[in-house]
N, C-alpha and C positions, 0 to 999 in steps of 0.2 A: 706890520706885525703879522706873521703867518698864523692862520686859524686852522688847526688840524681837522676839526670837525667839519668846517666849511669845505676844505679840500676833499674830504671823504664824500660829502654830499654832492659835490660837483663832478665826481668821477663819471666818465662816460661809460655806457654799457652797450652791449650788443647780445644777440642770441648766442653767438659763439663764445663770448666771455662768460655768459651765464652758464652755458653747458660745461665749459672748462672748469669753473669753480664747483658746480654741482657734482661733476664726475669725480673730482679730486676728493671732495667731502665724502662721497660714497666709498671711494677706495679707503679713506681713513676709517670710516665706520666699519667696513668689512674687516679690515686689519684688526681693529679693536675687538670685534666679535670673535675673531680667530685667535686672539691673544698674540698677534704677530707684531712684536715691537719693531723689528726692522721695517716691516710694511708701514707702520705708523710713522716712523721717522722719515720715510721716503716722501711723505706728504708735507713735510715741514722744512722751513728754511733752517740753515745751519745755526743761526743765531736766534732761534725761536725762544719764546718766553711762555712758560705756563704760570698762570697767576690764579691763586685761590683768593678771590676778592674779599670774602668775609674776614680772612685772617691777614691778608697781605703777603702770605708766603709766595715765593717765586722760585721756579726752577729754570735754569738758563741753558740754552743750547741743546743739542741732541743728547748730551750726557744728562742734563737736567730733566729732559722729557722722558728719557729712559728710566731715570730714578723715580720720577712721578708715577709712571705707569707700572713699574715693578712694585712700588709700594701699594698702589691702588689695587692691583690684581692679586697681590698677596693678601691684603686685608679683606678683599671681597672677591674670592676666586670664582664665584658663580654670578658675578654682577651682570645684570641685564638692563639695557637702556631701551625703553619703549618710547619712541618719538611721538610727541603730542603736538608739536608745532615747529615750523621751520620757515626761515626767510633766507633766500639766496640773492645776493646782489653784488655789484662791483666792489663793495667794501669787504665782503666775506660772507660768512654763514652765521646765522644765529639760530640755535635750536633750543627747544625745551623738551625735556624727557622725564618720564616717570622711571625712577631707578628702583630696582629691587635687588637684594643681595643678602648673603649671610656674612655677618661681621666676624670673620675667622681669625684676624690678627690685628694688633694695635695699628692705628693709623692717625697721624696728626695729633697725637696726644689723647686720642680716644681709645681706651682699652677695649680689646676684643671682648664681645659679649657672647659670641657663639650663637646669637639670635638673628632671626631675619630682621632686616631693616628696609624701610621704603622712604624715599624722598624725591622731591622735584629738583631738577637742576636746569639752569639756563647756561648755555655755553656759547660764547662768541669766538669764532675762528677768524681773526683778521687776515685779509688777503694781501699778499705782496704782488703788486702788478708786474714788477720787473722780473722777479724770480719765479712767478707763477706757482707759488706754494703758500701754505698758511704760515703765519708768523707766530703760531702757538695757539693757546687757548686762554680765554678769560672765563673763569668758572664761578658761577653764583649759585649758592645753595644755603639752606638753613642748617648750620652745623648741629643745632639742637636735635634735629631729626635723627642723627647718628646715635644719640643717647637714648632714643625711644624705640623699643622693639616694635616691629610691625605686628599689628593685630590681624590674625588670620580670619 
């Protein structure tokens, strides 16, 4: 029986692989900051999966990733991610960020409040060794934070 976690743990690494993964994550982050959806998609496999782990919602492929980002950037047009922690390895990238934004449009059943929000997010970007791109994102956050306005 194949153990996927054990296979990930046993992946070989090298300085070149680390640099390759880190550089693509940086390209992804820059594209996100610029609201450059084609640039984001260029860092992802065609069959990528975006998963919001608290709800189980999934967006599939480049069309799904575009839908996810369009919804996110419409709901939070001024969203800012301040990186607080990161791990890069042969399995992919895991980042933690403090997020601030104004909740300008409905998102995932949360009505727009027009108010500033702040929350922590942890995102795992699984790495595809063969295609040398990310297979999507697994996103972890406390959705209750979206309902609570940020205190200035």
